[in-house]
Each structure stands twice: as structure tokens, then as C-alpha cells.
N, C-alpha and C positions, 0 to 999 in steps of 0.2 A: 651336396653340402659345399660351400663355397670360401676356402679363407684370404682374408686379406693377414698380409704378415710383414713385419722388419727383418731384413737380416743386418746385420753388423758387422764388419773388417776391424777388427781391435786394431791390429796393423799396420792400417788407414785412415782411419777415424772416419771411415765412410759408410753410411748408408745408405741401402738397398728397397725400395716398398714394390711389394706385387701382391696379384692376385693365382689364387689358383685349387683347383679341387682335388690336388693329392700333393700335398706340402711336401711329403717324405722325396718323391720322385722331384720334384722343381727343386729341393736343395742340394739332392748330386748333381744333377744340373748345375745348379750356381758354381757347386765346389768342382765336380770333375768334368762333367761330359761335357760339358759344351766349351766349341773347340772356338768362337767371335762373342764378340758383344762385350758391352761395358762391365759386366761382373767380374770378368775371366782377368781385369786387370788385377784387381782387390781382393786375391784368395786368400786367408779362407774364412767366409761367409758363419756366421751362427745366428741361428735366429733367437730373438729379443725380444719377440714381441707378435701376437696372432690373434684373432677376432672370427669369430662363426660367421655365416649369415646361409639362410635359406635359400635366395635366389642370386643369381649372376649378376641384377642390377644394384642391388643391394650393397652386394659389396664393390663394383664396381663404384656406385658411390663414397662411401668410406674409401675406397683405396683414395679416390680424386682430393678427399678431405685430406688426408694425411700425407698427401704428396704436398700441401698449401704449406704455405708458409708457419700458419699457426699448428695445421700438421705437422711439419717437422721439427717447431719450438716444444709441443707435445710429447713428441721423441727423447729429442733432446735433456727435456726437463725432466720428465715422468718416468722414463724408460730405462733410460744408460744413466742419468743421474741416480737412480736404487743400484746398476748393477756395476758402477763403478766403485 
């Protein structure tokens, strides 16, 4: 199973969209283990959304959709709007 996930950094009002087969390990990497990369600058991250897919291809397609302008608009309005 593959997951597309959305992380949110409240401190910096940043969104990160990714795909993984191990969400727990990936979140740990974003928040603690990684020593380089974009996400280390905006810690801490919390999971605000996730979707499951049977295939990697389906997950990659959805990740790409969420990274588009409309996808980010959906995240800001539908997901983060409910959290605020």
C-alpha cells in the first residue's frame, strides 16, 4: 500500500506533499532524522491529510494532482480551513 500525505508546518505556514509506503518512518525522517533537504528548515511538521492507494502509479498520479495549483488550493481551503 502507498500513501500520499500532506504535512503542515504551523510555525511557517508551509505545506509539504509526499508519497511513501511507510508514513510513520517518513514523518520521523521529516521531523528528526534528516540532516538536509527542504523540510528541515520548517520543523515541526504534522500530518493533516492522507490517502491510500494500491499501486505506486496511482499514488504518484494523486501526488502530482495535489502539487498542482488546484491541489494546493484544495489543501488550503478544504483541509487547513477545517483545522484553523
